[in-house]
ZADO-1210 file (C-alpha; in nm, 4 decimals, padded with zeros to 6 digits):
<atoms>
<atom x="-05.1905" y="-00.2144" z="03.6325" code="UNK" pos="1"/>
<atom x="-05.1295" y="-00.2970" z="03.2660" code="UNK" pos="2"/>
<atom x="-05.3640" y="-00.1171" z="03.0272" code="UNK" pos="3"/>
<atom x="-05.3813" y="-00.2135" z="02.6605" code="UNK" pos="4"/>
<atom x="-05.5299" y="00.0504" z="02.4286" code="UNK" pos="5"/>
<atom x="-05.7184" y="-00.1209" z="02.1482" code="UNK" pos="6"/>
<atom x="-05.8572" y="00.0974" z="01.8716" code="UNK" pos="7"/>
<atom x="-06.0461" y="-00.1096" z="01.6172" code="UNK" pos="8"/>
<atom x="-05.9763" y="00.1130" z="01.3174" code="UNK" pos="9"/>
<atom x="-05.6487" y="00.0664" z="01.1279" code="UNK" pos="10"/>
<atom x="-05.5810" y="00.1977" z="00.7793" code="UNK" pos="11"/>
<atom x="-05.3021" y="-00.0458" z="00.6924" code="UNK" pos="12"/>
<atom x="-05.4500" y="-00.3535" z="00.8613" code="UNK" pos="13"/>
<atom x="-05.8269" y="-00.3227" z="00.9187" code="UNK" pos="14"/>
<atom x="-05.9448" y="-00.4614" z="01.2558" code="UNK" pos="15"/>
<atom x="-05.5929" y="-00.5864" z="01.3240" code="UNK" pos="16"/>
<atom x="-05.6457" y="-00.6069" z="01.7024" code="UNK" pos="17"/>
<atom x="-05.8960" y="-00.8866" z="01.6296" code="UNK" pos="18"/>
<atom x="-05.6751" y="-01.0698" z="01.3794" code="UNK" pos="19"/>
<atom x="-05.6352" y="-01.4374" z="01.4613" code="UNK" pos="20"/>
<atom x="-05.3087" y="-01.5249" z="01.6346" code="UNK" pos="21"/>
<atom x="-05.2964" y="-01.8997" z="01.6925" code="UNK" pos="22"/>
<atom x="-05.6631" y="-01.9225" z="01.7814" code="UNK" pos="23"/>
<atom x="-05.7023" y="-01.5982" z="01.9753" code="UNK" pos="24"/>
<atom x="-05.7682" y="-01.2374" z="01.8698" code="UNK" pos="25"/>
<atom x="-05.4446" y="-01.0399" z="01.8724" code="UNK" pos="26"/>
<atom x="-05.5460" y="-00.8104" z="02.1591" code="UNK" pos="27"/>
<atom x="-05.6468" y="-01.1088" z="02.3730" code="UNK" pos="28"/>
<atom x="-05.3199" y="-01.2880" z="02.2938" code="UNK" pos="29"/>
<atom x="-05.1339" y="-00.9728" z="02.4034" code="UNK" pos="30"/>
<atom x="-05.3307" y="-00.9569" z="02.7282" code="UNK" pos="31"/>
<atom x="-05.2630" y="-01.3236" z="02.7988" code="UNK" pos="32"/>
<atom x="-04.8908" y="-01.2681" z="02.7416" code="UNK" pos="33"/>
<atom x="-04.8680" y="-01.0180" z="03.0283" code="UNK" pos="34"/>
<atom x="-05.1465" y="-01.1202" z="03.2678" code="UNK" pos="35"/>
<atom x="-04.9072" y="-01.2889" z="03.5140" code="UNK" pos="36"/>
<atom x="-04.7262" y="-00.9585" z="03.5782" code="UNK" pos="37"/>
<atom x="-05.0122" y="-00.7411" z="03.7031" code="UNK" pos="38"/>
<atom x="-05.3835" y="-00.6785" z="03.6560" code="UNK" pos="39"/>
<atom x="-05.4688" y="-00.6273" z="03.2886" code="UNK" pos="40"/>
<atom x="-05.7354" y="-00.4025" z="03.1385" code="UNK" pos="41"/>
<atom x="-05.8188" y="-00.3501" z="02.7707" code="UNK" pos="42"/>
<atom x="-05.9293" y="00.0051" z="02.6870" code="UNK" pos="43"/>
<atom x="-06.1175" y="00.0052" z="02.3575" code="UNK" pos="44"/>
<atom x="-06.3413" y="00.2187" z="02.1394" code="UNK" pos="45"/>
<atom x="-06.5297" y="-00.0857" z="02.0123" code="UNK" pos="46"/>
<atom x="-06.8167" y="-00.2780" z="02.1708" code="UNK" pos="47"/>
<atom x="-06.7075" y="-00.5775" z="01.9615" code="UNK" pos="48"/>
<atom x="-06.3620" y="-00.5756" z="02.1215" code="UNK" pos="49"/>
<atom x="-06.5251" y="-00.5246" z="02.4616" code="UNK" pos="50"/>
<atom x="-06.7458" y="-00.8309" z="02.4214" code="UNK" pos="51"/>
<atom x="-06.4669" y="-01.0495" z="02.2837" code="UNK" pos="52"/>
<atom x="-06.2324" y="-00.9541" z="02.5680" code="UNK" pos="53"/>
<atom x="-06.4936" y="-01.0413" z="02.8258" code="UNK" pos="54"/>
<atom x="-06.5595" y="-01.3754" z="02.6552" code="UNK" pos="55"/>
<atom x="-06.1943" y="-01.4601" z="02.7279" code="UNK" pos="56"/>
<atom x="-06.2275" y="-01.3376" z="03.0894" code="UNK" pos="57"/>
<atom x="-06.0163" y="-01.0296" z="03.0195" code="UNK" pos="58"/>
<atom x="-06.1324" y="-00.7094" z="03.1858" code="UNK" pos="59"/>
<atom x="-06.2207" y="-00.4352" z="02.9376" code="UNK" pos="60"/>
<atom x="-06.3733" y="-00.0889" z="02.9365" code="UNK" pos="61"/>
<atom x="-06.5327" y="00.1127" z="02.6576" code="UNK" pos="62"/>
<atom x="-06.3666" y="00.4499" z="02.5915" code="UNK" pos="63"/>
<atom x="-06.4244" y="00.7461" z="02.3615" code="UNK" pos="64"/>
<atom x="-06.3885" y="00.7130" z="01.9845" code="UNK" pos="65"/>
<atom x="-06.2270" y="01.0582" z="01.9590" code="UNK" pos="66"/>
<atom x="-05.8940" y="00.9993" z="02.1359" code="UNK" pos="67"/>
<atom x="-05.5913" y="01.1096" z="01.9352" code="UNK" pos="68"/>
<atom x="-05.3517" y="00.8658" z="02.1036" code="UNK" pos="69"/>
<atom x="-05.3412" y="00.5417" z="02.2946" code="UNK" pos="70"/>
<atom x="-05.2103" y="00.7274" z="02.5967" code="UNK" pos="71"/>
<atom x="-05.5216" y="00.9438" z="02.6110" code="UNK" pos="72"/>
<atom x="-05.7279" y="00.6263" z="02.5875" code="UNK" pos="73"/>
<atom x="-05.5524" y="00.4552" z="02.8777" code="UNK" pos="74"/>
<atom x="-05.5902" y="00.7714" z="03.0867" code="UNK" pos="75"/>
<atom x="-05.9671" y="00.7658" z="03.0433" code="UNK" pos="76"/>
<atom x="-05.9675" y="00.3997" z="03.1446" code="UNK" pos="77"/>
<atom x="-05.7407" y="00.4633" z="03.4435" code="UNK" pos="78"/>
<atom x="-05.9583" y="00.7489" z="03.5680" code="UNK" pos="79"/>
<atom x="-06.2601" y="00.5178" z="03.5712" code="UNK" pos="80"/>
<atom x="-06.0772" y="00.2949" z="03.8206" code="UNK" pos="81"/>
<atom x="-06.0094" y="00.5741" z="04.0741" code="UNK" pos="82"/>
<atom x="-05.6443" y="00.4741" z="04.1030" code="UNK" pos="83"/>
<atom x="-05.4101" y="00.6413" z="04.3515" code="UNK" pos="84"/>
<atom x="-05.1473" y="00.8899" z="04.2288" code="UNK" pos="85"/>
<atom x="-04.8638" y="00.6419" z="04.2882" code="UNK" pos="86"/>
<atom x="-05.0276" y="00.3510" z="04.1030" code="UNK" pos="87"/>
<atom x="-04.7970" y="00.2274" z="03.8262" code="UNK" pos="88"/>
<atom x="-04.9584" y="00.1999" z="03.4834" code="UNK" pos="89"/>
<atom x="-04.7885" y="00.0195" z="03.1960" code="UNK" pos="90"/>
<atom x="-04.9109" y="00.0921" z="02.8441" code="UNK" pos="91"/>
<atom x="-04.8663" y="-00.2215" z="02.6315" code="UNK" pos="92"/>
<atom x="-04.9680" y="-00.1942" z="02.2681" code="UNK" pos="93"/>
<atom x="-05.2434" y="-00.4278" z="02.1458" code="UNK" pos="94"/>
<atom x="-05.0352" y="-00.5315" z="01.8440" code="UNK" pos="95"/>
<atom x="-04.7587" y="-00.6954" z="02.0527" code="UNK" pos="96"/>
<atom x="-04.8934" y="-01.0518" z="02.0996" code="UNK" pos="97"/>
<atom x="-04.5419" y="-01.1923" z="02.1390" code="UNK" pos="98"/>
<atom x="-04.4071" y="-00.9396" z="02.3871" code="UNK" pos="99"/>
<atom x="-04.1865" y="-01.1032" z="02.6489" code="UNK" pos="100"/>
<atom x="-04.2672" y="-01.0683" z="03.0172" code="UNK" pos="101"/>
<atom x="-03.9082" y="-00.9637" z="03.0923" code="UNK" pos="102"/>
<atom x="-03.9548" y="-00.6550" z="02.8749" code="UNK" pos="103"/>
<atom x="-04.2686" y="-00.5467" z="03.0597" code="UNK" pos="104"/>
<atom x="-04.1072" y="-00.6190" z="03.3966" code="UNK" pos="105"/>
<atom x="-03.8034" y="-00.4069" z="03.3052" code="UNK" pos="106"/>
<atom x="-04.0243" y="-00.1061" z="03.2280" code="UNK" pos="107"/>
<atom x="-04.2304" y="-00.1698" z="03.5425" code="UNK" pos="108"/>
<atom x="-03.9185" y="-00.1727" z="03.7615" code="UNK" pos="109"/>
<atom x="-03.7822" y="00.1410" z="03.5941" code="UNK" pos="110"/>
<atom x="-04.1115" y="00.3189" z="03.6584" code="UNK" pos="111"/>
<atom x="-04.0888" y="00.2216" z="04.0248" code="UNK" pos="112"/>
<atom x="-03.7327" y="00.3556" z="04.0383" code="UNK" pos="113"/>
<atom x="-03.8307" y="00.7001" z="03.9080" code="UNK" pos="114"/>
<atom x="-04.1814" y="00.7180" z="04.0572" code="UNK" pos="115"/>
<atom x="-04.0892" y="01.0044" z="04.2914" code="UNK" pos="116"/>
<atom x="-03.8881" y="01.1988" z="04.0316" code="UNK" pos="117"/>
<atom x="-04.1150" y="01.4807" z="03.9165" code="UNK" pos="118"/>
<atom x="-03.9069" y="01.5602" z="03.6082" code="UNK" pos="119"/>
<atom x="-03.9513" y="01.2118" z="03.4578" code="UNK" pos="120"/>
<atom x="-04.3003" y="01.1758" z="03.3167" code="UNK" pos="121"/>
<atom x="-04.2616" y="00.8344" z="03.1541" code="UNK" pos="122"/>
<atom x="-04.0353" y="00.5352" z="03.1128" code="UNK" pos="123"/>
<atom x="-03.9837" y="00.3175" z="02.8089" code="UNK" pos="124"/>
<atom x="-03.7456" y="00.0687" z="02.6476" code="UNK" pos="125"/>
<atom x="-03.5166" y="00.0196" z="02.3505" code="UNK" pos="126"/>
<atom x="-03.3250" y="-00.2579" z="02.1830" code="UNK" pos="127"/>
<atom x="-03.0173" y="-00.2333" z="01.9651" code="UNK" pos="128"/>
<atom x="-03.0854" y="-00.2489" z="01.5921" code="UNK" pos="129"/>
<atom x="-02.8631" y="-00.2693" z="01.2857" code="UNK" pos="130"/>
<atom x="-02.7711" y="00.0018" z="01.0400" code="UNK" pos="131"/>
<atom x="-03.0116" y="-00.1282" z="00.7698" code="UNK" pos="132"/>
<atom x="-03.2951" y="-00.1528" z="01.0242" code="UNK" pos="133"/>
<atom x="-03.2318" y="00.2074" z="01.1276" code="UNK" pos="134"/>
<atom x="-03.3092" y="00.3195" z="00.7706" code="UNK" pos="135"/>
<atom x="-03.6736" y="00.2184" z="00.8202" code="UNK" pos="136"/>
<atom x="-03.8837" y="00.5221" z="00.9254" code="UNK" pos="137"/>
<atom x="-04.1391" y="00.2881" z="01.0822" code="UNK" pos="138"/>
<atom x="-03.8741" y="00.1859" z="01.3354" code="UNK" pos="139"/>
<atom x="-03.8376" y="00.4789" z="01.5749" code="UNK" pos="140"/>
<atom x="-03.4855" y="00.5571" z="01.6899" code="UNK" pos="141"/>
<atom x="-03.3889" y="00.7104" z="02.0244" code="UNK" pos="142"/>
<atom x="-03.0666" y="00.8662" z="02.1491" code="UNK" pos="143"/>
<atom x="-02.9993" y="00.8753" z="02.5214" code="UNK" pos="144"/>
<atom x="-02.7556" y="01.0348" z="02.7630" code="UNK" pos="145"/>
<atom x="-02.5075" y="00.8478" z="02.9837" code="UNK" pos="146"/>
<atom x="-02.7865" y="00.7616" z="03.2302" code="UNK" pos="147"/>
<atom x="-03.0219" y="00.6344" z="02.9560" code="UNK" pos="148"/>
<atom x="-03.2460" y="00.9393" z="02.9715" code="UNK" pos="149"/>
<atom x="-03.3928" y="01.0051" z="02.6264" code="UNK" pos="150"/>
<atom x="-03.2495" y="01.3028" z="02.4384" code="UNK" pos="151"/>
<atom x="-03.4607" y="01.2666" z="02.1239" code="UNK" pos="152"/>
<atom x="-03.6765" y="01.0242" z="01.9264" code="UNK" pos="153"/>
<atom x="-03.6979" y="01.0259" z="01.5483" code="UNK" pos="154"/>
<atom x="-03.8083" y="00.8309" z="01.2463" code="UNK" pos="155"/>
<atom x="-03.4832" y="00.9480" z="01.0873" code="UNK" pos="156"/>
<atom x="-03.1529" y="00.7730" z="01.1425" code="UNK" pos="157"/>
<atom x="-03.0062" y="00.9221" z="01.4606" code="UNK" pos="158"/>
<atom x="-02.7273" y="00.9707" z="01.5404" code="UNK" pos="159"/>
<atom x="-02.6154" y="01.0363" z="01.1830" code="UNK" pos="160"/>
<atom x="-02.2858" y="00.8530" z="01.1059" code="UNK" pos="161"/>
<atom x="-02.1027" y="01.1374" z="00.9308" code="UNK" pos="162"/>
<atom x="-01.7475" y="00.9999" z="00.9241" code="UNK" pos="163"/>
<atom x="-01.7719" y="00.6247" z="00.9746" code="UNK" pos="164"/>
<atom x="-01.9951" y="00.3202" z="00.9857" code="UNK" pos="165"/>
<atom x="-02.2162" y="00.2904" z="01.2932" code="UNK" pos="166"/>
<atom x="-02.4163" y="-00.0166" z="01.3926" code="UNK" pos="167"/>
<atom x="-02.5433" y="00.0503" z="01.7463" code="UNK" pos="168"/>
<atom x="-02.8691" y="00.2296" z="01.6865" code="UNK" pos="169"/>
<atom x="-03.1317" y="00.2178" z="01.9601" code="UNK" pos="170"/>
<atom x="-03.4723" y="00.1103" z="01.8356" code="UNK" pos="171"/>
<atom x="-03.7552" y="00.2380" z="02.0536" code="UNK" pos="172"/>
<atom x="-04.0209" y="-00.0068" z="02.1690" code="UNK" pos="173"/>
<atom x="-04.3787" y="00.1171" z="02.2008" code="UNK" pos="174"/>
<atom x="-04.4226" y="00.0366" z="02.5683" code="UNK" pos="175"/>
<atom x="-04.4541" y="00.3091" z="02.8330" code="UNK" pos="176"/>
<atom x="-04.4628" y="00.3251" z="03.2097" code="UNK" pos="177"/>
<atom x="-04.6342" y="00.5994" z="03.4096" code="UNK" pos="178"/>
<atom x="-04.7581" y="00.6650" z="03.7558" code="UNK" pos="179"/>
<atom x="-05.1174" y="00.7788" z="03.7656" code="UNK" pos="180"/>
<atom x="-04.9899" y="01.1254" z="03.8575" code="UNK" pos="181"/>
<atom x="-04.7408" y="01.1472" z="03.5712" code="UNK" pos="182"/>
<atom x="-04.9996" y="01.0111" z="03.3272" code="UNK" pos="183"/>
<atom x="-05.2362" y="01.2912" z="03.4253" code="UNK" pos="184"/>
<atom x="-04.9565" y="01.5458" z="03.3713" code="UNK" pos="185"/>
<atom x="-04.8844" y="01.4039" z="03.0267" code="UNK" pos="186"/>
<atom x="-05.2492" y="01.4184" z="02.9238" code="UNK" pos="187"/>
<atom x="-05.2705" y="01.7812" z="03.0369" code="UNK" pos="188"/>
<atom x="-04.9950" y="01.8836" z="02.7938" code="UNK" pos="189"/>
<atom x="-05.0834" y="02.0348" z="02.4583" code="UNK" pos="190"/>
<atom x="-04.9771" y="01.8584" z="02.1411" code="UNK" pos="191"/>
<atom x="-04.6348" y="01.9869" z="02.0379" code="UNK" pos="192"/>
<atom x="-04.4861" y="02.0916" z="01.7065" code="UNK" pos="193"/>
<atom x="-04.2216" y="01.8166" z="01.7101" code="UNK" pos="194"/>
<atom x="-04.4879" y="01.5600" z="01.7910" code="UNK" pos="195"/>
<atom x="-04.6940" y="01.6704" z="01.4914" code="UNK" pos="196"/>
<atom x="-04.3937" y="01.6756" z="01.2577" code="UNK" pos="197"/>
<atom x="-04.2620" y="01.3290" z="01.3453" code="UNK" pos="198"/>
<atom x="-04.6010" y="01.1844" z="01.4464" code="UNK" pos="199"/>
<atom x="-04.4461" y="01.0613" z="01.7726" code="UNK" pos="200"/>
<atom x="-04.6468" y="01.1406" z="02.0835" code="UNK" pos="201"/>
<atom x="-04.3481" y="01.0917" z="02.3186" code="UNK" pos="202"/>
<atom x="-04.1931" y="01.4095" z="02.1791" code="UNK" pos="203"/>
<atom x="-04.4683" y="01.6040" z="02.3565" code="UNK" pos="204"/>
<atom x="-04.2946" y="01.5170" z="02.6832" code="UNK" pos="205"/>
<atom x="-03.9485" y="01.6281" z="02.5742" code="UNK" pos="206"/>
<atom x="-04.0672" y="01.9503" z="02.4132" code="UNK" pos="207"/>
<atom x="-04.2495" y="02.0424" z="02.7337" code="UNK" pos="208"/>
<atom x="-03.9225" y="02.0112" z="02.9272" code="UNK" pos="209"/>
<atom x="-03.9930" y="01.6794" z="03.0980" code="UNK" pos="210"/>
<atom x="-03.7908" y="01.3580" z="03.0609" code="UNK" pos="211"/>
<atom x="-03.8330" y="00.9940" z="02.9617" code="UNK" pos="212"/>
<atom x="-03.6141" y="00.7298" z="03.1273" code="UNK" pos="213"/>
<atom x="-03.5157" y="00.4355" z="02.9078" code="UNK" pos="214"/>
<atom x="-03.4010" y="00.0797" z="02.9680" code="UNK" pos="215"/>
<atom x="-03.2204" y="-00.1548" z="02.7304" code="UNK" pos="216"/>
<atom x="-03.3950" y="-00.4877" z="02.6716" code="UNK" pos="217"/>
<atom x="-03.3559" y="-00.7903" z="02.4496" code="UNK" pos="218"/>
<atom x="-03.6636" y="-00.8854" z="02.2521" code="UNK" pos="219"/>
<atom x="-03.7733" y="-01.0641" z="01.9373" code="UNK" pos="220"/>
<atom x="-04.1161" y="-00.9018" z="01.9499" code="UNK" pos="221"/>
<atom x="-04.2264" y="-00.6171" z="01.7249" code="UNK" pos="222"/>
<atom x="-04.5407" y="-00.4183" z="01.6612" code="UNK" pos="223"/>
<atom x="-04.7642" y="-00.5700" z="01.3934" code="UNK" pos="224"/>
<atom x="-04.8735" y="-00.2983" z="01.1518" code="UNK" pos="225"/>
<atom x="-04.9589" y="-00.5054" z="00.8445" code="UNK" pos="226"/>
<atom x="-05.0826" y="-00.8516" z="00.7515" code="UNK" pos="227"/>
<atom x="-04.7306" y="-00.9265" z="00.6271" code="UNK" pos="228"/>
<atom x="-04.5926" y="-00.8357" z="00.9719" code="UNK" pos="229"/>
<atom x="-04.8296" y="-01.0856" z="01.1280" code="UNK" pos="230"/>
<atom x="-04.7195" y="-01.3647" z="00.8951" code="UNK" pos="231"/>
<atom x="-04.3532" y="-01.2864" z="00.9696" code="UNK" pos="232"/>
<atom x="-04.4215" y="-01.2881" z="01.3456" code="UNK" pos="233"/>
<atom x="-04.6007" y="-01.6225" z="01.3270" code="UNK" pos="234"/>
<atom x="-04.2994" y="-01.7737" z="01.1514" code="UNK" pos="235"/>
<atom x="-04.0666" y="-01.6458" z="01.4236" code="UNK" pos="236"/>
<atom x="-04.2735" y="-01.7552" z="01.7210" code="UNK" pos="237"/>
<atom x="-04.4282" y="-02.0856" z="01.8207" code="UNK" pos="238"/>
<atom x="-04.7321" y="-02.0835" z="02.0498" code="UNK" pos="239"/>
</atoms>
């Protein structure tokens, strides 16, 4: 099951999930990009998004307007489906209309691999980025151990190149894999201090003593946070 959280409000790009992407609203374009992998559901706080999704034959469900994160939103949606504990749930962001299927499949397969490992609450992905890209606080960096288990995520440049140039930073992608059981564990955790400082919800998992498994992928896709991002993405991709 792929669930796409779609909150209508956005301070930097109002109603961005409905922005036109080659003739389709962004959230619908994202759903269409991944619909061949597994069943897709849009979880939204907006009746407008709900109606538009259904007009494109995309399943959608209305969720609370008070959720603090997309993960909480997908959990509400997942609970409404009465899924089994071992059901795999992939959280794909609504602002990734050009996400490649291989990226989603890689996270799906990694989630399957660790589905019986109680210490790993979530899986996710990264791509290698350059030194200048790593300076951008909007691009989240992750450091991992030798088995690609996340050690830390930060908006800061990590690891810090104290003595020499370094150009192999790992840029975190905002896609997550859970089982229904691990998703329920995550949503039972209290917000953490590191999460609040960095404004990165994945740090809640690490601070609670659980783990996130990572996989390296190659991708040209990126989250669209501004109108300028959308114009840049449209120049890079042909639909």
